[in-house]
N, C-alpha and C positions, 0 to 999 in steps of 0.2 A: 203896882208898876215898879216896885223896887228891883225886880229881876231885870227889867229893861235898863235901868240905870246901871246895874252891874255890867250888862252887856257892853255898854259904852266904854267902860274902863278896861275891858279886855283888849289885848293887842291883836289877837287873832281875829280875822274878819268873820263877824257873826251877823246873822239876820234872823228875825222872828217873823214867821208867816202865819196867816190864818189857814183854816182847813180848805180854803179855796185857792191856796198857794199865793195869796196876795200879801205883799210886804206890809207888815205892821210896824216894823222898826228895823233899821240897819245901822250898826255902829260905824264910826268914822273909818276904821280899818277896812270894813266891807265896802264902803262907798269909794275908797281909793282904788279898790280892785274892780268893783262892778258898780258903776253909777246907776242908782235906781231911785224910785220915788215911792212913797207910801201909796198903797192901792194897786201897784203894778203886779201883774202875775210874774213871779220870778222864773217859772218854767219857760215862759215866752222870752223873757229878757235874756236868760242864759242859753236858751235853746236846748233845754234839758228836760224832755218830757218824762224822764225817769223819776222826777220828783213826786209824781203821783203815787209812786210805790209807798211813800210814807203814809198816805191816807189808808192804804189797805194793810200794810205790813208793820207800820210803826217806825220804819227806818229805811234809809237808802244809802248805798255807797259802801266804801269810798268809790267815787267815779272820777276818772281823769278826763278832762276836756281841754280843747285848745280854744282860746278866746283872745283876740287882739294880740296875736303873736306871743301869748303867754300860755303856760301850761298850768292848769288849775285842778286841784283835787277837791271834790265836793262831797260832803257827807251831810245827812239830814236825819233827824229823828223827832218823834212826837214828844211834846213836853206839856207841862201845866205851869205857865209862867205866873198866873195870878191866884193859884190855890184852888182853882175850880176843878172841873172834871179832867182827868188825865187825857192827854191827846187833844186838848183844846187848841193847841198851837204847835207849830213846827219850827225847830231850831236848825238853821242851816249854817254850816261852817265851811270856810274856803281856805285852802292852803296853796300859796303860789309856789310851785315846785320848778319853775322855769330854770333857775340857776342850777338847781340840783340835777335836772335832766341834762343841762349842758355839760356839767361836770361829768355825769355818767357817760355821755356820748364821747367826751374827750378821753375819758379813761378807756372806753371800749376801743377808740381809735388808737390810743397809745398801746393797748394790749395787742391789737391786730398788727401794728407796726413792729412791735418787739417780736411777735411770733413769726413775722415774715423775714426777719433778719436771719441771715445764714450763720452769723456768729452766735456763740453761746452768750446769753445775757442773763445775769443773775442779780437780783436786788436783795440787799441785806439790811437788817435793822442795826442800831448802834452796837448791839452786842454780837453782831455778825451772824445772826440767825437768818437763814434763807427765807425770804418772803415770796419771791417769784422765781420761776425756773422755766425758761421758754423751750419751745420744741427743739431748737437747735442744740440746747444744752442736753436735752434727753438723748438726741441722736449722737452727739459728739462724746458724751461722757457715759452714756449707758444707763444712767439713773433716771427713773420716771420722776415727774413733778411731785407725785405723792410721796415718793421715797425721800426726796430732797427737802421739800418745804418743811420748815420747822427745825431742821438740823442746823448745827453750827457749821459754818463753811468749811472748817478744817476737817470735819468728819466726812465730807463729800469730795471737796476739791483738794487734792493732794498734789503739790507742785514740787518739782526738783529740776533745777538747771534748765529752765526753758521747756520743761515737759510737764504734762498733766496726766495723772493716772486715771484710766477708765475703770468702770465697775468690774470689768472682766480681768483687770490687772495689767492690761496693755498700757504702755507709756506712749503718749501721743505728743508730738512737737506742736506747741501752741505759743502764741504771744498772748499773755494775760495782763490786763491792766485794771486797776481798781481806783475809782474816783469817789470822793465824798459827795453826799447829797445834803444840801443845807436848806433850812427854811428861810423865810423872809428876813429873819433877824440874824442870819448868818450862822445859826447853830446847827451842828451836824445832827442829822436825824437818820442817817443810814449811809449805805454805799451801793454803788453799782459796779459789778465786775463783768468785764467783757473778755471773752476768750476766742481767739481766732486760730483756726486750724491751719497750720503752715506746712503740712505735709506735702501738699501739691506744689507749694512755692519752693520748698526745699528740693523736691524732685526736679522741678524746672531748672533750678539753679545748678543741680548736678548735670542735667542735660546740656545746659548752656556751657558749663565748664568743659564737658566732653566735646561739644560742638566747637568751642574755641580751640581745644587741643587739635581736633581734626583740621580746622582751618589753618592753624599755625603750621601743622605738618604739610598741608597742601601748599601753603605759601613757600615753605622751604623747598618743596619739590619744584614749585614754579620758578623760584630763584635759580635752582639748578638748571631747569629747562631754559630759562632766559640766558644763563651763562653759555649753555651749549649753543643756542641759536646765535648769540652774539659772536661767539668765537668759531665754533665748528662749522657753521654754515657760511660765515663770511669768508673764511679762508679759501674754499674752492671757488667761490664767486670772484674773489680778487684774482685768483689764478686764471680763471677763464677770461676775465676782462683784460688782465695784464697780457696774457699770451695773444689774445685777439689784437690788442693794440700793437704788440711787437710785430705780429704778422702783417698788420697794415703798414707799419713803419718800414719793415725790411722788404716786403714783397708787394706792397700796394701798387707799385708801378707796373708790375707784371700780371696783376690780377685782371681777370675779365670783369665786365660790369656786373654780371650775376654773382661772381665770387665776392666782389667788394660789397655787394648788397647783403649777401648772406652773413658776412663777417659783421657788418653794421647791425644786422638783426640780432646776432649773438650778443654784441656789446650792449645794445639797447635793452635786451631782455635781462641780462645780468644786472644792469643798473636798476632796472625796474624791480627785480627780485631783491636787490639790496635796499631799495626804498620801502618795499613791502615789509622786510624784516624790521627796519627802523620803525615803521608805523605799528607793527604788531607789538614790538617791545614797548613802545609808548603806551599803547592801549592796555597791555598787561600790567605795566608798572603803575598806571594811574589809580587802580583800585586800592593800592597799598600806600600811596603817597599821602602824607598828612597835609591838610590844607593850611597854608600860611595866610591867615585872614588879615587883610589890611584895607584901608580906604583906597580904592583904585580910581584914578582920574581916567575915565574911559575915553574922553576926547583926546587927552594927551597920549594915551596908549595907542590910539588909532593913528594919530599923526606920526608917532614913532615907527609904525609898521608900514606906512604907505610906500617909502622908498624900496623896501624889501619886496613888497607885494608887486610893485610895478616894474621891478628889475627885469630887463629883457623885453620890455614892451614899448621901447622908444619909437618904433615905427608904427605903432597902433594909435588910433584916435580914441582915447578913453576919457570920458567925462565922469569924474569921481566927485560926488557931492556928499557932504556930511553936515547934518544939522546938529542941534544940541544933544549931548549925550550925558545923562545924569550920572554922577559918580556912584559907586557901589562898594559895599564891603565884600571882598572876595580874595581869592588867591591870584595875585597879579600875573604870575607866570602861566597859570592854566588859562586864565581869561585871555591872555595874549595869544595862546594857541587857538582858542575859539575864534577870535577875530581873524587870525591868520588863515585858518581853514575856510571860513565863510567868505572872506574877501578874495582869497586865491581862487576859490570856486567861481566866484562872480567874474573875475578876470578871465579865467580859463574858458568858461562857457559862453562868454560874449566874443570869443575869438573871431567868429565868422561874421560879426556885425561890422558894417562900415564905420559906425560910430557907436561905441559901447557906452551905455549909461548905467552907472552904479550909484544908487542912492542909499545912504546910511542915516538912520535917525533913531531917536530914543524918546520914550514917553514914560509917564509915571502914573500909577494907580494908587489906591489906598494901601495895597499890600505888596505891589511888585514894581520893579523897574524893568521896562520892556525895551528891547533893542531890535532894530530891523535892518536887514540887508536886502535890497531889491535890485534886480538887474533885468536887462532886456535881451537876455541870451537865449540859449537853446531850450530852456525850460524842461518840463517833464510832464508826463501824463499822471493825473491824480489817481488813476486806476492802480498805480504802483506805489502810492504814498506809504503803504505799510512796510515797504522794503527800503525806503529811502535812508533810514538811519541804521540799517543792519550792517554788520561787518561783512566785507567782501561783496556787498550788494551794489551793483552798478546799473544805472539806467541808460547808459550810453556805451557803445563799443569802444575798446581801447584804441582802435584805429581812428576813431573820431576825436576822442579826448583822452589824454593820458590820465593815470591815477590808479590807486590800489583798492579803492572801495572801503577805506578805513577812516577817512577824514571826517565824514559826518557822524559816524559811530563814535568817534573820539569827542566830537563837539557835544553830542547828546550825553555821553558819560560825564564829561566835565560839568555840564550845566546841572545834571541831576545830582552830582556830588555836592553842589552848592545849594541843593534844595529847590532848584528851579525846573523849568520845562522848556522844551524846544519844539517848534512845529514849522510847517512850510506849506506853501501853495504854489502851484505852477500850471502852465499850459504848454503843450508841445510847440516849440518854435515861437513862443510868446513870452519868454522870461519866467523868472522864479522869484519868490520872496521867502526869506527865512527870518523867523523871529526866535529870540530866546528871552526868557523872563527870569529874573532873579529876585528873591525875596528882599524886601527892605529891612535893613538892620541898622540900629543905632540912630543917631541924630544927624540932621543936616544933609540927608540924601534925598535927591529928587527935588 
C-alpha cells in the first residue's frame, strides 16, 4: 500500500481503480476536482464510458470532457500498485485545463480581432523581432506573414518622413505608431506597431482643398453678381418708379381713371421688384455670414419687434398673445429676422379676420428649445407643405396677399444654420402654426 501513500503526496489529481472501474483510492487533489467514494464506478461518476478501454488495451486517453463548467483532461493506464500481477489496478489522472482553454479562447479572439483590423498591426519582442503580422500588414506592405515573422522590424518596415516602403519598392503614406507592451510588473516585454494607410485621407484632403477653392471662386462670383443686382438692377427700377411718381404729380389731375390705375400698377410692381431684390440679396448673403453667437433673450427680442410688426395695423383688431420664451444661444440679428418673418406672416394672413388672434409660445425638451407662432388666418393646404419653405413658392395669389415668396425660405435657412429645424401645420381658411426648434447649448437655457 506504499504506492497509495505516494499517490496522496502528489499534487496532480490521481485515483486508483480496480478492474471493475471501482474507486479503490483517490488522493485529496482528485477529490477536489471529482468528489467520489471508495467503491463507486468512476466511469459512471464521470460519465466517461471510454474508461473501459483500459481493461482491453491497457490505457485510455488523453480525453477531454466538460464537467461542472470545468474542462478536464483524463488519462488512465493499467498498473501494479502492490507488486502483484501487472494490470491489477488502473491509475486515473486528471488535469484541469479550464483556465488554459479560456486563455486559448481569449487568444483566438484576440487574433481574430487583430486580423479583422484594417490597419497593419505588428507585434515585436524586446529585440524588435517580429512575432505577429496581420492580414492588413500583408496587404499594405506586400510581405507575407511567413516572410516577416522572425525578422527584425527594420528589415521589413522601412520608414521615411511619414512614408513606409512596400515590398515592391513603392512608398506609401502611413501614420505609424509604436507602443510598448509591459507585463504585470511594468517590465517591457515587447512592442506593438500600428500603421494606418492615409492615402485615401490625403486624397480626400486634396479634394476638399480643391472643393474649397471652387467654393471660394463661386463666392467671389456671387459677390460680383450681388453687386450687379444691388446696383445695376436697382437703377432702372428707381428710374421707373421715379418717372411714374413724376407723371402722377405733374399730370395726375388730367389722367383718366384707367391711366391712373395703370401708373399705380407700375409703381406697385417696381416696388415689389425692389423688395424681391432685397429678399434675394438677404437669402444669398446668409450662407456666407458668420454667426455671432450670444445668449439671446427671446422674449425681449419679441417685445422689441412688436411695434414694427404692428405698424400700419392701427385700424385692425389684433389679439397678440405671448407666453414664456426660453432664452437661446444664437445669432441675435438672424433670430430677429426669423421672428420678424413669422410674425409678419401671421399679421398679413389674418388680415381678413374680424379679430386676428396670434399666439406665440415656447417650450423646452432635453435637447431643443421649441418656439411656436399660431394664427387664425387664411392657413394653407397640407397638400402643398413641401413647397412652403421653397424660394419663390407662394400658396396664395399676390392679389390676395402681397409677398415675394422668400420669407419662409429665409426662416428655414437661418434656423438650419443654427443646427435647428422648422416645420408647419395648417388648414385652408382655418389658420396656420409654425414651429422652429434650436439646439440647447451652454448652461442656464430653458
